[in-house]
C-alpha positions as CSV (number, residue, x, y, z in Angstrom):
1,M,34.2,57.5,-3.3
2,T,33.7,54.4,-5.6
3,K,33.0,51.1,-3.9
4,G,35.3,48.2,-4.8
5,P,34.1,44.6,-5.1
6,L,35.2,43.7,-1.6
7,T,33.5,46.8,-0.1
8,S,30.3,45.9,-2.0
9,L,30.5,42.4,-0.8
10,W,31.0,43.5,2.7
11,D,27.9,45.8,2.8
12,G,25.7,43.3,1.0
13,S,25.1,45.3,-2.2
14,F,27.3,43.1,-4.4
15,P,25.0,40.1,-4.6
16,T,22.0,42.3,-5.1
17,A,23.7,44.2,-7.9
18,L,24.7,41.0,-9.6
19,F,21.2,39.6,-9.3
20,K,19.7,42.8,-10.8
21,E,22.2,42.7,-13.6
22,R,21.3,39.1,-14.6
23,W,17.7,38.8,-13.8
24,G,16.4,42.3,-12.8
25,D,15.0,43.9,-9.7
26,P,13.9,41.0,-7.3
27,G,11.2,43.2,-5.8
28,R,9.7,43.9,-9.2
29,I,9.9,40.2,-10.2
30,L,8.1,39.1,-7.1
31,A,5.4,41.9,-7.5
32,E,4.8,40.8,-11.1
33,A,4.7,37.1,-10.1
34,F,2.1,37.8,-7.4
35,A,0.1,39.9,-9.7
36,S,0.1,37.2,-12.4
37,E,-1.1,34.6,-9.8
38,R,-4.1,36.4,-8.3
39,D,-6.3,33.7,-9.6
40,R,-4.5,31.2,-7.4
41,L,-5.3,33.1,-4.2
42,V,-8.6,31.2,-3.9
43,L,-6.5,28.0,-3.5
44,W,-5.1,29.4,-0.2
45,I,-8.5,29.8,1.4
46,P,-8.6,26.3,2.9
47,V,-5.0,26.6,3.8
48,V,-5.6,29.8,5.8
49,L,-8.8,28.3,7.3
50,G,-6.8,25.2,8.3
51,C,-4.1,27.4,10.0
52,G,-6.9,28.9,12.1
53,I,-8.3,25.5,13.0
54,G,-4.8,24.3,13.9
55,G,-4.3,27.4,16.0
56,Y,-7.4,26.5,18.0
57,F,-6.1,23.0,18.8
58,A,-2.6,24.4,19.7
59,L,-4.0,26.8,22.3
60,P,-3.3,25.8,26.0
61,A,-6.8,26.8,27.0
62,E,-10.2,27.5,25.5
63,P,-10.5,31.1,24.3
64,P,-13.5,33.1,25.7
65,V,-16.5,32.4,23.6
66,L,-17.2,36.1,22.6
67,I,-13.7,36.9,21.6
68,I,-13.8,35.3,18.2
69,P,-17.2,36.8,17.1
70,M,-16.0,40.2,18.2
71,A,-12.7,39.8,16.2
72,L,-14.7,38.7,13.1
73,L,-16.9,41.8,13.5
74,V,-13.8,44.0,13.7
75,C,-12.4,42.4,10.6
76,C,-15.7,43.1,8.7
77,A,-15.7,46.7,9.7
78,V,-12.0,47.2,8.7
79,F,-12.7,45.4,5.4
80,I,-15.5,47.7,4.6
81,V,-13.4,50.9,5.0
82,G,-10.3,49.4,3.6
83,R,-9.0,49.5,0.0
84,G,-7.0,47.4,-2.5
85,Q,-4.4,45.0,-1.2
86,F,-5.2,45.9,2.4
87,R,-8.7,44.5,2.0
88,R,-7.2,41.2,0.7
89,T,-5.0,41.0,3.8
90,I,-8.0,41.6,6.1
91,L,-10.0,39.0,4.2
92,F,-7.4,36.3,4.9
93,I,-7.2,37.4,8.6
94,F,-10.9,37.0,8.7
95,I,-10.7,33.5,7.3
96,L,-7.9,32.7,9.8
97,I,-10.1,33.8,12.7
98,L,-13.0,32.0,11.2
99,G,-11.1,28.8,11.4
100,L,-10.6,29.3,15.1
101,G,-14.3,30.0,15.5
102,L,-15.4,27.0,13.5
103,A,-13.2,24.7,15.6
104,Q,-14.5,26.1,18.9
105,W,-18.1,26.0,17.6
106,R,-17.7,22.4,16.6
107,S,-16.2,21.5,20.0
108,L,-19.1,23.2,21.8
109,R,-21.6,21.5,19.6
110,V,-20.4,18.0,20.3
111,A,-19.9,18.6,24.0
112,A,-21.1,15.7,26.1
113,P,-20.2,14.2,29.5
114,I,-17.0,12.2,29.9
115,L,-16.9,9.4,32.5
116,S,-14.8,10.9,35.3
117,D,-14.4,7.8,37.4
118,K,-13.9,4.2,36.5
119,V,-16.9,1.9,37.0
120,S,-16.4,-1.8,37.4
121,A,-18.8,-4.7,37.2
122,T,-21.8,-2.4,36.6
123,F,-24.9,-3.2,34.5
124,V,-25.6,-0.9,31.6
125,T,-28.8,-0.7,29.5
126,A,-28.3,1.0,26.2
127,N,-29.1,1.1,22.5
128,V,-26.7,-0.3,20.0
129,V,-25.4,2.2,17.4
130,S,-23.1,0.0,15.5
131,V,-21.6,-3.5,15.6
132,E,-18.1,-4.2,14.2
133,P,-16.6,-7.7,14.2
134,Q,-13.0,-8.0,15.4
135,S,-10.1,-10.0,14.1
136,V,-10.2,-12.0,17.3
137,S,-13.4,-13.5,18.7
138,G,-15.9,-10.9,19.6
139,V,-17.3,-7.6,18.4
140,R,-16.9,-3.9,19.2
141,L,-20.2,-2.1,20.0
142,V,-20.9,1.6,20.1
143,L,-23.7,2.3,22.6
144,S,-26.0,5.3,23.1
145,E,-28.9,6.4,25.3
146,M,-27.2,4.6,28.2
147,E,-28.5,4.0,31.7
148,I,-25.5,3.1,34.0
149,E,-26.4,1.8,37.4
150,G,-25.3,4.1,40.2
151,L,-24.5,7.0,37.8
152,A,-26.7,10.1,37.5
153,A,-28.1,10.9,34.1
154,E,-26.3,14.2,33.8
155,K,-23.0,12.4,34.3
156,T,-23.7,9.6,31.8
157,P,-21.8,9.9,28.5
158,R,-23.7,10.2,25.3
159,R,-21.9,7.3,23.8
160,A,-19.6,4.5,24.9
161,R,-17.4,2.0,23.0
162,L,-17.5,-1.5,24.3
163,T,-15.3,-4.5,23.4
164,V,-17.3,-7.7,23.7
165,R,-15.5,-11.1,23.8
166,T,-18.3,-12.8,25.7
167,D,-21.6,-14.3,24.3
168,H,-23.3,-11.5,22.3
169,G,-25.8,-13.4,20.2
170,D,-27.1,-11.8,17.1
171,I,-27.0,-8.2,18.2
172,K,-27.8,-5.6,15.5
173,S,-27.8,-1.8,15.2
174,G,-30.9,-0.4,16.9
175,D,-31.3,-3.2,19.5
176,T,-31.7,-2.4,23.2
177,V,-29.3,-4.5,25.3
178,R,-28.2,-5.0,28.9
179,V,-24.7,-6.0,29.8
180,R,-22.3,-6.1,32.8
181,V,-19.3,-3.9,32.0
182,T,-16.2,-2.1,33.2
183,L,-16.0,1.4,31.8
184,D,-13.4,4.2,32.1
185,S,-12.8,7.5,30.4
186,P,-11.1,7.5,27.0
187,P,-7.3,7.1,27.6
188,E,-5.0,10.0,27.4
189,P,-1.8,9.9,25.4
190,V,1.0,7.5,26.5
191,A,3.6,10.3,26.1
192,P,3.7,14.0,25.4
193,Y,2.8,14.7,21.7
194,A,1.6,11.1,21.2
195,Y,-1.7,10.2,19.6
196,D,-4.6,11.7,21.6
197,F,-7.5,9.3,21.5
198,A,-9.4,11.2,24.1
199,R,-9.6,14.2,21.7
200,V,-10.8,12.0,18.8
201,A,-13.4,10.4,21.1
202,W,-14.7,13.9,22.2
203,F,-15.5,14.8,18.7
204,D,-17.1,11.4,18.1
205,G,-19.3,11.8,21.1
206,V,-17.7,8.9,22.9
207,G,-17.3,9.6,26.6
208,A,-16.3,6.1,27.9
209,V,-14.6,3.0,26.7
210,G,-14.5,-0.5,28.3
211,Y,-15.3,-4.1,27.9
212,A,-18.1,-6.6,28.7
213,M,-17.7,-8.8,31.7
214,G,-20.6,-11.1,30.9
215,P,-23.0,-12.0,28.1
216,V,-25.0,-9.4,26.2
217,E,-28.7,-9.7,27.0
218,L,-31.1,-8.6,24.2
219,L,-33.9,-6.7,25.8
220,Q,-35.7,-5.5,22.6
221,S,-35.1,-5.8,18.9
222,G,-34.9,-2.4,17.5
223,E,-37.3,-1.1,14.9
224,I,-35.6,0.3,11.9
225,T,-36.9,3.8,11.9
226,H,-33.7,5.9,11.3
227,M,-31.7,5.9,8.1
228,A,-28.6,5.5,10.2
229,S,-29.9,2.2,11.7
230,R,-30.8,1.0,8.2
231,L,-27.4,1.7,6.9
232,E,-25.7,0.0,9.9
233,R,-27.8,-3.1,9.5
234,L,-27.1,-3.1,5.7
235,R,-23.4,-2.8,6.4
236,A,-23.5,-5.6,8.9
237,F,-25.4,-7.8,6.5
238,V,-23.1,-7.2,3.5
239,A,-20.0,-7.7,5.7
240,A,-21.3,-10.9,7.1
241,R,-22.3,-12.3,3.7
242,V,-18.9,-11.4,2.2
243,L,-17.0,-12.9,5.2
244,A,-19.0,-16.1,5.0
245,R,-18.6,-16.5,1.2
246,A,-15.0,-15.3,0.6
247,G,-13.5,-17.2,3.5
248,P,-11.0,-16.3,6.3
249,E,-8.2,-15.3,4.0
250,G,-9.9,-13.0,1.5
251,G,-13.1,-12.3,3.3
252,P,-12.0,-9.7,5.9
253,I,-10.4,-7.3,3.3
254,A,-13.1,-7.9,0.8
255,A,-15.7,-6.9,3.4
256,A,-13.6,-3.9,4.4
257,L,-13.5,-2.7,0.8
258,L,-17.2,-2.9,0.4
259,T,-18.4,-1.7,3.9
260,G,-15.4,0.0,5.6
261,V,-15.6,-2.6,8.4
262,R,-11.9,-3.3,9.1
263,G,-12.2,-5.0,12.5
264,P,-12.0,-8.6,11.2
265,I,-8.7,-8.0,9.4
266,S,-5.9,-9.7,11.3
267,E,-3.0,-7.7,12.7
268,D,-0.5,-9.7,10.6
269,D,-2.4,-8.7,7.4
270,K,-2.6,-5.1,8.4
271,E,1.1,-5.0,9.2
272,A,2.0,-6.7,5.9
273,M,-0.1,-4.1,4.0
274,R,1.6,-1.2,5.8
275,I,5.1,-2.5,5.3
276,A,4.4,-3.2,1.6
277,G,3.0,0.3,1.1
278,L,-0.5,-0.9,0.4
279,A,-2.2,0.4,3.5
280,H,-4.0,3.0,1.4
281,L,-5.9,0.2,-0.3
282,L,-7.6,-0.7,3.0
283,A,-9.0,2.8,3.7
284,I,-11.9,3.6,1.5
285,S,-10.7,6.7,-0.4
286,G,-10.4,8.3,-3.8
287,L,-9.1,5.1,-5.5
288,H,-12.1,3.0,-4.4
289,I,-14.8,5.7,-4.9
290,G,-13.2,6.5,-8.3
291,L,-13.1,2.9,-9.4
292,V,-16.7,2.3,-8.4
293,T,-17.9,5.5,-10.1
294,A,-15.9,4.8,-13.3
295,T,-17.2,1.2,-13.5
296,A,-20.7,2.4,-13.0
297,F,-20.3,5.2,-15.6
298,F,-18.8,2.8,-18.2
299,M,-21.5,0.2,-17.7
300,L,-24.3,2.7,-17.8
301,R,-23.0,4.3,-20.9
302,V,-22.6,1.0,-22.7
303,F,-26.1,0.0,-21.6
304,C,-27.5,3.3,-23.0
305,A,-25.6,2.9,-26.3
306,L,-27.2,-0.6,-26.8
307,I,-30.7,1.0,-26.7
308,P,-31.1,3.0,-29.9
309,P,-34.0,5.2,-28.7
310,I,-31.9,6.4,-25.8
311,A,-28.7,6.7,-27.7
312,L,-30.3,8.7,-30.5
313,K,-32.4,11.1,-28.4
314,F,-30.4,11.7,-25.2
315,D,-26.9,12.6,-24.2
316,T,-25.7,9.3,-22.9
317,K,-22.7,10.9,-21.1
318,K,-25.0,12.9,-18.9
319,I,-27.3,10.0,-18.2
320,A,-24.3,7.8,-17.2
321,A,-22.9,10.6,-15.1
322,S,-26.1,11.0,-13.2
323,G,-26.5,7.2,-12.6
324,A,-22.8,6.9,-11.6
325,W,-23.4,9.6,-8.9
326,I,-26.2,7.7,-7.4
327,V,-24.0,4.6,-7.3
328,A,-21.2,6.6,-5.7
329,L,-23.6,8.0,-3.1
330,F,-24.8,4.5,-2.2
331,Y,-21.2,3.2,-1.9
332,F,-20.2,6.3,0.1
333,Q,-23.0,5.6,2.7
334,L,-22.3,1.9,2.7
335,A,-18.6,2.4,3.3
336,G,-19.1,4.4,6.5
337,A,-18.6,8.0,5.3
338,S,-15.1,8.3,6.8
339,I,-12.9,11.4,6.2
340,P,-11.1,10.0,3.1
341,T,-14.5,8.8,1.8
342,Q,-16.0,12.2,2.3
343,R,-13.2,13.9,0.4
344,A,-13.3,11.3,-2.4
345,F,-17.1,11.4,-2.7
346,M,-17.1,15.2,-2.8
347,M,-14.4,15.3,-5.5
348,V,-16.2,12.7,-7.6
349,S,-19.5,14.6,-7.2
350,I,-17.9,17.8,-8.5
351,M,-16.2,15.9,-11.3
352,L,-19.5,14.4,-12.4
353,L,-21.2,17.8,-12.1
354,A,-18.4,19.3,-14.3
355,L,-19.1,16.6,-16.9
356,L,-22.8,17.5,-16.8
357,L,-21.9,21.2,-17.3
358,G,-19.2,20.5,-19.9
359,R,-16.4,21.8,-17.7
360,Q,-12.9,20.6,-16.8
361,P,-13.5,17.7,-14.3
362,L,-10.2,17.8,-12.4
363,S,-8.4,20.8,-11.0
364,L,-6.7,22.3,-7.9
365,R,-9.9,24.3,-7.4
366,L,-11.8,21.1,-7.0
367,V,-9.3,19.8,-4.4
368,A,-9.4,23.1,-2.6
369,F,-13.2,23.2,-2.5
370,S,-13.3,19.6,-1.2
371,A,-10.9,20.5,1.6
372,L,-12.8,23.6,2.4
373,V,-16.1,21.8,2.8
374,I,-14.6,19.1,5.0
375,L,-12.9,21.6,7.3
376,V,-16.1,23.7,7.6
377,L,-18.2,20.6,8.5
378,T,-15.6,18.7,10.6
379,P,-12.7,21.0,11.6
380,E,-11.1,18.2,13.7
381,A,-10.4,16.3,10.5
382,L,-7.4,18.6,10.1
383,L,-5.5,16.6,12.7
384,S,-6.2,13.2,11.2
385,A,-3.6,11.1,9.3
386,S,-6.2,10.3,6.6
387,F,-6.8,14.0,5.9
388,H,-3.0,14.7,5.7
389,M,-2.2,11.8,3.5
390,S,-5.1,11.8,1.1
391,F,-4.9,15.6,0.3
392,A,-1.1,15.5,0.1
393,A,-1.3,12.7,-2.5
394,V,-4.2,14.1,-4.5
395,T,-2.8,17.7,-4.6
396,T,0.6,16.5,-5.7
397,L,-0.9,14.2,-8.3
398,V,-3.1,16.9,-9.8
399,V,-0.2,19.4,-10.1
400,V,2.2,16.9,-11.6
401,Y,-0.3,15.4,-14.1
402,R,-1.6,18.8,-15.1
403,S,1.9,19.7,-16.1
404,L,2.7,16.4,-17.8
405,S,-0.8,15.7,-19.3
406,P,-0.1,17.3,-22.8
407,R,3.0,15.1,-23.4
408,L,1.5,12.0,-21.9
409,A,-1.7,12.4,-24.0
410,A,0.3,12.9,-27.2
411,W,2.5,9.9,-26.5
412,R,-0.5,7.7,-25.8
413,R,-2.5,9.0,-28.8
414,H,0.1,8.2,-31.4
415,G,0.5,4.6,-30.5
416,G,-1.2,1.3,-30.8
417,S,-2.6,-1.2,-28.2
418,I,0.8,-2.2,-27.0
419,R,1.8,1.3,-26.3
420,R,-1.5,1.9,-24.4
421,I,-0.9,-1.2,-22.2
422,V,2.7,0.1,-21.5
423,F,1.2,3.5,-20.8
424,Y,-1.1,2.1,-18.2
425,F,1.6,0.4,-16.3
426,L,3.9,3.4,-16.6
427,S,1.0,5.5,-15.2
428,V,0.7,3.2,-12.2
429,I,4.5,3.5,-11.6
430,L,4.5,7.3,-11.9
431,T,1.3,7.6,-9.7
432,T,2.8,5.4,-7.1
433,L,6.1,7.3,-7.0
434,I,4.4,10.7,-6.8
435,A,2.0,9.5,-4.1
436,E,4.8,7.8,-2.0
437,V,6.9,10.9,-2.1
438,A,3.9,13.1,-1.2
439,I,2.8,11.1,1.8
440,A,6.2,10.1,3.1
441,P,6.6,13.0,5.7
442,F,3.1,12.2,7.0
443,A,3.6,8.5,7.1
444,A,6.8,9.1,9.1
445,F,5.0,11.4,11.5
446,H,1.9,9.3,12.1
447,F,3.2,5.8,11.7
448,N,7.0,6.2,12.3
449,Q,8.0,4.3,9.2
450,F,9.1,4.5,5.6
451,T,8.4,1.7,3.1
452,S,11.1,0.6,0.7
453,Y,9.2,-1.5,-1.9
454,G,5.9,0.3,-2.2
455,L,6.4,0.8,-5.9
456,L,6.9,-3.0,-6.4
457,A,3.8,-3.9,-4.4
458,N,1.6,-1.2,-6.0
459,L,2.6,-2.3,-9.5
460,V,0.8,-5.6,-8.8
461,A,-1.9,-4.5,-6.4
462,V,-3.3,-1.4,-8.1
463,P,-4.1,-3.1,-11.4
464,V,-5.6,-6.0,-9.5
465,M,-7.7,-3.6,-7.5
466,A,-8.8,-1.6,-10.5
467,M,-9.6,-4.3,-13.0
468,W,-10.6,-7.2,-10.8
469,I,-11.4,-6.6,-7.2
470,M,-13.6,-3.4,-7.2
471,P,-15.5,-4.3,-10.4
472,M,-16.4,-7.7,-9.0
473,G,-17.3,-6.0,-5.7
474,L,-19.7,-3.6,-7.4
475,L,-21.2,-6.5,-9.4
476,A,-21.7,-8.4,-6.1
477,L,-23.6,-5.4,-4.6
478,V,-25.8,-5.2,-7.7
479,L,-26.6,-8.9,-7.6
480,M,-26.9,-9.3,-3.8
481,P,-30.6,-8.3,-3.6
482,F,-31.4,-11.2,-6.1
483,G,-29.2,-13.7,-4.3
484,L,-26.9,-14.1,-7.4
485,D,-23.8,-12.5,-5.9
486,G,-22.0,-15.7,-5.0
487,F,-19.7,-16.0,-8.0
488,A,-18.9,-12.3,-7.9
489,I,-17.8,-12.5,-4.2
490,D,-15.7,-15.6,-5.0
491,L,-13.9,-13.8,-7.8
492,M,-13.4,-10.7,-5.6
493,G,-12.0,-12.9,-2.9
494,Y,-9.5,-14.5,-5.3
495,G,-8.3,-11.0,-6.2
496,V,-7.9,-10.0,-2.6
497,V,-5.9,-13.2,-1.8
498,L,-3.6,-12.4,-4.7
499,M,-3.1,-8.8,-3.4
500,L,-2.6,-10.0,0.2
501,R,0.0,-12.6,-0.8
502,T,1.8,-9.9,-2.7
503,A,1.8,-7.8,0.4
504,H,3.2,-10.6,2.6
505,Q,5.9,-11.5,0.0
506,V,7.0,-7.8,-0.4
507,S,6.9,-7.2,3.4
508,S,9.2,-10.2,4.0
509,L,12.0,-8.8,1.7
510,P,15.1,-7.5,3.4
511,F,14.9,-3.8,4.5
512,A,11.3,-3.7,3.5
513,H,10.7,-0.7,5.9
514,F,12.6,1.6,8.1
515,V,11.4,2.7,11.5
516,V,12.0,6.4,12.4
517,P,11.4,8.3,15.6
518,S,8.7,10.9,15.8
519,Y,9.6,14.4,14.9
520,P,8.1,17.7,16.3
521,V,4.7,19.0,15.2
522,A,6.4,22.2,14.2
523,A,8.4,20.2,11.6
524,L,5.2,18.7,10.2
525,V,3.6,22.2,9.9
526,L,6.7,23.5,8.1
527,V,6.9,20.7,5.6
528,T,3.2,21.0,4.9
529,L,3.4,24.8,4.3
530,A,6.5,24.4,2.2
531,G,4.9,21.7,0.1
532,L,1.8,23.7,-0.4
533,W,3.8,26.8,-1.3
534,I,5.6,24.9,-4.1
535,L,2.5,23.2,-5.4
536,L,-0.1,26.1,-5.3
537,W,2.1,28.7,-7.1
538,R,3.1,28.4,-10.7
539,H,5.8,31.0,-10.9
540,M,9.3,29.8,-10.0
541,A,10.1,33.1,-8.4
542,L,7.4,32.5,-5.8
543,R,8.3,28.8,-5.3
544,I,11.8,29.8,-4.4
545,L,10.4,31.6,-1.4
546,A,9.8,28.2,0.2
547,L,13.5,27.9,0.7
548,P,13.5,29.6,4.2
549,L,10.8,27.1,5.3
550,F,13.0,24.2,4.4
551,V,16.0,25.8,6.2
552,M,13.8,26.2,9.3
553,L,12.7,22.6,8.9
554,A,16.3,21.4,8.8
555,L,17.2,23.4,11.9
556,I,14.3,21.9,13.9
557,L,15.0,18.4,12.8
558,A,18.7,18.8,13.6
559,Q,17.9,20.1,17.1
560,S,15.2,17.6,18.0
561,R,16.0,14.2,19.6
562,P,13.8,11.6,21.3
563,P,13.4,11.6,25.1
564,D,15.9,9.6,27.2
565,L,13.4,8.6,29.8
566,L,9.7,7.8,29.7
567,V,7.2,7.3,32.6
568,S,3.8,5.8,32.0
569,R,0.5,7.4,32.9
570,K,0.1,5.1,35.9
571,A,3.8,5.0,37.0
572,D,3.7,1.3,36.5
573,L,6.2,1.3,33.6
574,F,9.5,3.1,33.0
575,G,11.6,3.2,29.8
576,V,15.2,4.3,29.2
577,L,16.6,4.9,25.7
578,S,20.1,3.7,25.2
579,N,22.4,2.7,22.3
580,D,20.9,-0.8,22.6
581,G,17.4,0.4,22.1
582,L,14.5,1.0,24.5
583,G,14.9,-0.7,27.9
584,V,11.7,-1.0,30.0
585,S,11.1,-2.0,33.6
586,S,8.6,-4.7,32.7
587,M,7.2,-6.8,29.8
588,T,3.9,-7.6,31.6
589,K,2.7,-4.1,32.7
590,A,1.2,-1.3,30.5
591,R,1.6,-3.3,27.3
592,Y,0.0,-0.7,25.1
593,S,2.3,2.1,26.5
594,R,5.4,0.0,25.9
595,E,4.4,-0.8,22.3
596,Q,3.7,2.8,21.5
597,W,6.9,4.0,23.2
598,T,8.8,1.6,20.9
599,R,7.1,3.1,17.9
600,L,7.5,6.7,18.9
601,L,11.2,6.3,19.6
602,G,11.8,4.6,16.2
603,E,12.8,1.3,17.7
604,R,11.7,-2.1,16.4
605,E,11.3,-3.7,19.8
606,S,12.0,-3.3,23.5
607,Y,13.7,-5.4,26.2
608,V,13.7,-5.7,30.0
609,W,16.6,-3.8,31.4
610,S,16.9,-5.7,34.7
611,R,19.1,-8.8,34.7
612,A,17.2,-10.0,37.8
613,Q,13.8,-9.6,36.2
614,G,14.3,-10.7,32.6
615,K,17.8,-11.3,31.2
616,S,16.4,-14.1,29.0
617,Q,13.7,-11.8,27.6
618,G,16.3,-9.3,26.6
619,Q,18.5,-12.0,24.8
620,E,15.4,-13.3,23.1
621,H,15.3,-10.2,21.0
622,G,19.1,-10.2,20.4
623,N,19.7,-7.4,22.9
624,Q,21.6,-7.4,26.2
625,P,19.7,-5.6,29.0
626,A,21.1,-2.1,29.9
627,P,23.4,-2.0,32.9
628,A,21.1,-1.9,35.9
629,R,21.2,-2.8,39.6
630,C,17.9,-4.2,40.7
631,D,16.5,-5.7,43.8
632,S,13.0,-6.3,45.2
633,F,12.8,-2.5,46.2
634,G,13.7,-1.0,42.8
635,C,16.4,-0.4,40.2
636,T,19.2,2.0,39.6
637,I,20.6,2.9,36.2
638,M,23.6,5.1,35.3
639,K,23.0,7.2,32.1
640,G,25.9,9.5,31.5
641,S,26.5,11.5,34.6
642,H,23.0,10.9,35.9
643,R,22.1,8.3,38.5
644,I,18.5,7.3,37.9
645,S,16.6,5.5,40.6
646,F,13.3,3.7,40.1
647,A,11.7,3.0,43.5
648,H,8.9,0.6,44.2
649,S,8.9,0.8,48.0
650,P,9.6,3.3,50.9
651,E,12.8,1.4,51.7
652,A,14.2,2.2,48.3
653,L,13.5,5.9,48.7
654,M,15.6,6.2,51.8
655,E,18.8,5.5,49.8
656,D,17.7,7.0,46.5
657,C,16.8,10.3,48.0
658,R,20.5,10.7,49.2
659,R,22.4,9.5,46.1
660,A,20.3,9.8,43.0
661,T,20.1,12.6,40.5
662,L,16.7,11.6,39.4
663,V,14.1,9.7,41.4
664,I,11.0,8.1,39.8
665,A,8.7,6.3,42.2
666,S,5.7,4.1,41.5
667,I,4.5,5.0,45.0
668,P,3.8,8.4,46.6
669,I,6.9,10.1,48.0
670,R,5.8,11.1,51.5
671,Q,9.2,11.7,53.0
672,S,11.7,14.5,52.6
673,C,13.7,14.0,49.4
674,P,15.8,17.1,48.8
675,S,18.9,15.6,47.0
676,P,17.6,14.7,43.5
677,M,17.3,17.3,40.9
678,V,14.0,15.9,39.7
679,R,11.4,13.8,41.6
680,I,8.4,12.2,40.0
681,D,6.0,9.9,41.9
682,R,2.6,8.4,41.5
683,F,0.9,11.6,42.6
684,D,2.7,13.5,39.9
685,V,1.7,11.2,37.0
686,S,-1.9,11.2,38.4
687,R,-2.0,15.0,38.1
688,N,0.0,15.4,35.0
689,G,-0.1,12.1,33.0
690,A,2.8,10.4,31.4
691,Y,6.3,12.1,31.4
692,A,9.1,12.4,28.9
693,L,12.6,13.5,30.1
694,W,15.7,14.7,28.3
695,L,19.1,14.4,30.0
696,D,21.9,16.8,29.2
697,D,25.3,15.4,30.3
698,K,27.2,18.6,29.4
699,S,25.2,20.9,31.6
700,D,23.7,18.3,34.0
701,Q,20.3,19.8,33.2
702,I,17.1,17.7,33.0
703,R,14.3,18.9,30.8
704,M,10.9,17.2,31.2
705,E,7.4,17.5,29.7
706,S,4.2,15.9,30.8
707,V,1.1,15.0,28.9
708,R,-1.0,17.6,30.7
709,S,1.5,20.4,30.1
710,V,1.2,19.7,26.3
711,R,-2.5,19.1,26.2
712,G,-3.5,22.1,28.3
713,A,-6.9,22.7,29.8
714,R,-9.2,21.7,27.0
715,P,-12.8,20.3,27.0
716,W,-11.6,16.7,26.3
717,V,-9.0,16.8,29.1
718,L,-10.3,15.5,32.4
719,S,-9.4,17.0,35.7
720,P,-6.5,15.1,37.4
721,K,-7.5,11.9,39.2
722,I,-5.6,9.3,41.3
723,Y,-5.4,6.0,39.5
724,S,-6.3,2.9,41.6
725,D,-4.3,-0.2,41.3
726,D,-6.6,-2.6,39.4
727,G,-4.2,-5.4,39.5
728,D,-4.0,-6.1,35.8
729,G,-1.3,-3.7,35.0
730,D,-2.6,-3.0,31.6
731,D,-4.3,0.1,30.2
732,D,-5.5,-0.9,26.8
733,S,-8.6,-3.0,27.4
734,S,-10.5,-1.5,24.5
735,F,-8.1,0.7,22.7
736,D,-6.7,-0.2,19.2
737,Y,-4.2,2.5,18.0
738,D,-3.8,1.4,14.4
739,N,-7.6,1.0,13.8
740,E,-8.3,4.5,15.3
741,V,-5.6,6.2,13.2
742,A,-6.6,4.5,10.1
743,Q,-10.2,5.7,10.6
């Protein structure tokens, strides 16, 4: 029986037949496409390794130590007996498991005690690892080899980070000091899936954070015996010299560009740079390393060309490349060797090596190799914003420019000086557009914002940075040992001021940026894999296979929504999301939690919901407080069909336990409370950390997640502890979110 069109359409054969008639057999097309792109499989090695590393951090608990080595041995045995395509599959499985093993090995290697209980007004004797000036008065110290009074040596953290706003004298790296401090364990996230500073601190070896309660007493000036101490002192010297010479406006950013010390930069300047889309200029990355290396290469080659014996007998390009690498190495160490700096230095090193060998200096293989080395050495870098954004921008730029380079080169070659000037600014525009599109998903995930005028700001700032600021900065470093750097620092400062004023003007424009709520980690994984799938394959038939990933991404984004209710990690702050924005129970308690909740929910500001506590505060921001009934015992809010009660005293619990759908208490619930669907008290948050809750009016269901349920039982997660009421109501004495993320 012959099938008609409707019958074929019904059983699914009609579209397939039509596709075969027009383009051929899809299976054969894909097989040929994969066969033609075998040389690109090497680009997927860091991707697969990264998937294994990400799998380790996603586990709810530590895998047994011997499981991963045994799995790797099994893969090796299967690979030996396997054949053809099967061996390739086993190889990628081996790399995936290797990523798991590398992450666990790194976690075990950096393992050190974490301060389990808060210590107050205790004297600490320690060595100073680093000194970083802050935008406000004071410095931030990293201490090691500590002796904490009343604490056993085996329980003492390897390192601690201390904010000092008291008298600290002329403390330098390597000094031995004694100071009275308050220390606590690194803070856990303020909400499920929020930034986990404790995990970052674990891999940095920091087991305590706190602040000084008195002057820092210098016990002994350190002898400069270690290279790390020499570099820290050199960084401090250069930063102090630039700050003193360039002044308060241009000095902080100029010092940051030369040394990576961003503490002195004011929050207003940081925010203006972020909104203007210029935040990438503050983090030492590929642009800075590339500019320093290119300037050094050009100057050295000109110098060699001016000396006839050298120009006639030697290859000046190779001499300049070797000298430029030494300059790049010095700048890399001086700038602090952060993740973006590591990636940039590695890429520059390979590019210079390619010049020495006469090879192509820029390719996707170079980017893949750089990512592979960073992931092997520091697997935790996979989770950082700097890793995501730097590699997203670089990979996209390499792919786009590799495809456009023949046309761009021909257009530039057949023109005069005016066309070359136009070409430069068009390149800046194109580069900015490509980079902005590439990093947009990651900026939204990590910083909850999109910038609107990044192209406009970069059109001014990037040429100023490339042709003015960084060349003058390099000249200042060269002349600094001779004391002749003053004019170069002055010129560098003028360029920084111009860039900074551009950032402030652009950030003040209407709709300069849009705040967006956080989206699920699964969505970030999908958008990353989909982008890599499109960029790493050349054949269009393979790129089309990324379509299902985008469909899954759209479904996840459509189903995700921010939580309706948030409870802080000390049960001293509650937040309710409504049409008016984020309403909070207090503007004086848990300030850091409130600020980060506002960011995570995609709101610009928060307000006090209680008319009794702060109606004027709500109106101050142009918002009316959410409808709430409050008294001295607590508050009650109606959200849909749910009656939410926030209790601060046992008297409030007596009524709330009879009438409320949801009871949240800042005190322990010691009485029978059977009526509410969900009860959360101070003991619950002490055990489980901060809470996020989603309310469903249609089904009357309440879904909740806690920080501990998301983090699992990992080495950087402390056992539950009961928080004491320290009276200050704040939890951010030494924690700066933006600085830690930027690092």
